[in-house]
C-alpha positions in Angstrom: 37.5 23.4 -20.8 36.3 26.4 -18.7 33.0 26.1 -20.5 32.5 22.5 -19.4 33.5 23.3 -15.9 31.0 26.2 -15.8 28.2 23.9 -17.0 29.1 21.3 -14.5 29.2 23.9 -11.7 25.8 25.3 -12.6 24.2 21.9 -12.8 25.8 20.9 -9.4 24.7 24.2 -7.8 21.1 23.8 -9.1 21.0 20.2 -7.7 22.2 21.5 -4.3 19.5 24.2 -4.3 16.8 21.7 -5.1 18.1 19.3 -2.4 17.9 22.1 0.1 14.4 23.2 -1.0 13.3 19.5 -0.8 14.6 19.2 2.7 12.6 22.4 3.8 9.4 21.1 2.1 9.8 17.8 4.0 10.3 19.6 7.3 7.3 21.7 6.7 5.1 18.7 5.8 6.2 16.7 8.8 4.9 19.5 11.1 1.4 19.6 9.5 -1.5 17.7 11.0 -4.2 19.5 9.1 -4.9 22.3 6.7 -7.7 24.7 5.9 -7.6 26.3 2.5 -9.5 27.9 -0.4 -9.3 26.0 -3.7 -9.9 26.5 -7.4 -10.3 23.3 -9.4 -10.2 23.1 -13.1 -11.5 19.9 -14.8 -11.9 20.0 -18.6 -11.9 23.9 -18.6 -14.7 23.8 -16.0 -13.8 25.8 -12.9 -15.1 25.3 -9.4 -14.1 27.1 -6.3 -14.6 26.5 -2.6 -13.1 25.8 0.8 -11.6 22.6 2.3 -10.4 21.3 5.6 -7.9 18.4 5.2 -6.7 16.2 8.1 -3.9 13.7 7.5 -4.2 10.9 6.6 -6.9 11.0 3.9 -9.7 13.0 5.6 -11.1 16.0 3.8 -14.2 18.1 3.7 -14.8 20.5 0.8 -17.7 22.9 0.3 -18.0 24.2 -3.2 -19.3 27.8 -4.0 -22.0 26.5 -6.2 -25.8 26.7 -6.1 -26.1 22.9 -6.1 -24.6 22.8 -2.5 -21.8 20.4 -3.7 -19.6 18.9 -1.0 -16.8 16.4 -1.1 -16.1 14.3 2.0 -13.6 11.6 2.8 -13.4 9.7 6.1 -10.2 8.1 5.1 -11.8 5.1 3.5 -14.5 6.4 1.3 -15.0 9.5 -0.7 -18.5 11.0 -1.2 -19.4 13.8 -3.6 -22.9 15.1 -2.8 -25.1 17.7 -4.4 -28.8 18.6 -3.9 -29.8 16.0 -6.5 -27.3 13.2 -6.1 -24.4 11.6 -4.3 -21.6 9.4 -5.4 -19.5 7.2 -3.2 -16.0 5.9 -4.1 -13.4 3.8 -2.4 -10.7 6.4 -1.9 -8.1 3.8 -2.8 -9.4 4.0 -6.4 -8.9 7.8 -6.6 -5.8 10.0 -6.9 -6.8 11.6 -3.6 -5.7 8.4 -1.9 -2.2 9.5 -2.6 -2.6 13.2 -2.4 -4.2 13.1 1.0 -1.7 10.7 2.5 1.1 12.8 4.0 3.4 9.8 4.7 3.0 8.6 1.1 3.8 12.1 -0.2 6.9 12.4 2.1 8.2 9.1 0.9 7.7 10.0 -2.8 9.3 13.5 -2.3 12.3 11.9 -0.7 12.8 9.6 -3.7 11.8 12.1 -6.4 13.8 14.7 -8.3 12.3 18.1 -7.9 12.1 20.8 -10.6 12.0 24.5 -10.0 9.3 26.2 -12.1 9.4 29.9 -12.9 11.6 30.4 -9.9 8.3 30.3 -7.8 7.3 26.7 -7.5 8.9 23.4 -6.8 7.3 20.5 -8.6 7.5 16.8 -7.7 6.1 14.2 -10.2 5.5 10.6 -9.6 3.5 7.7 -11.0 1.1 5.8 -8.8 -1.2 3.1 -10.1 -0.4 4.2 -13.7 -1.5 7.8 -12.9 0.9 10.7 -12.9 0.6 13.0 -10.0 2.2 16.4 -9.8 2.6 18.3 -6.6 3.5 21.9 -6.5 5.0 23.8 -3.5 5.7 27.5 -3.0 9.4 28.1 -3.2 9.3 30.8 -0.5 7.3 29.2 2.3 7.4 25.5 1.2 3.6 25.1 1.4 1.7 22.9 -0.9 0.0 25.2 -3.4 -1.7 22.6 -5.7 -1.7 19.4 -7.6 -2.5 17.9 -11.0 -3.7 14.4 -11.6 -6.1 12.4 -13.8 -9.4 11.8 -12.1 -11.3 8.6 -12.0 -13.1 9.5 -15.3 -9.7 10.1 -17.0 -10.1 13.9 -16.9 -7.1 16.2 -16.2 -7.8 17.7 -12.8 -5.8 20.8 -11.7 -6.3 22.1 -8.2 -4.8 25.4 -6.8 -4.9 26.1 -3.1 -4.6 29.4 -1.3 -5.2 31.1 2.1 -3.7 28.1 3.9 -4.0 27.8 7.6 -2.2 25.0 9.4 -3.0 22.9 12.4 -6.4 24.2 13.4 -8.9 22.8 15.8 -11.2 20.4 13.9 -14.5 18.8 14.8 -14.1 15.2 13.7 -17.8 15.1 12.8 -16.9 17.1 9.7 -15.5 14.0 8.1 -18.7 12.0 8.7 -19.9 10.8 5.4 -23.2 12.5 4.3 -25.2 9.4 3.8 -24.6 8.6 7.5 -26.7 11.6 8.5 
């Protein structure tokens, strides 16, 4: 009987820890208007690095550290990926970034989701949106978003790690002007 009580106690204690961590993540997110960060993205074992500025909801500008001058820009409605040679435009609603860049959507999903602690370093929340699984990862010590995993519009697994996060900076709104509007 003591064995069952111990198992029940440990499960209850773990759920309480996750609930407290979830509350702190929600509080942290509620206070963020925008983020600046470095990223490393891995799609089909192809790594790309760069720097992004994200403004909620759904605005982002990323400059990749590549010779082809790749940028990714969203004005909240459309997403443009541009290089020296080409540019692609997508309705953001058809991409996983529609969910990932929407703070209110994320907050709602986190409130409803069961979190998992990974390696005693990260808290993971998983949810399905439009038949796509999205995984968000938060730092267990400071409750910052540290990355996400999703399936991109070409059905590739996309893993993004973020670092050097700076919150609530002054942003020039022209940054989110789509490149083809230049």
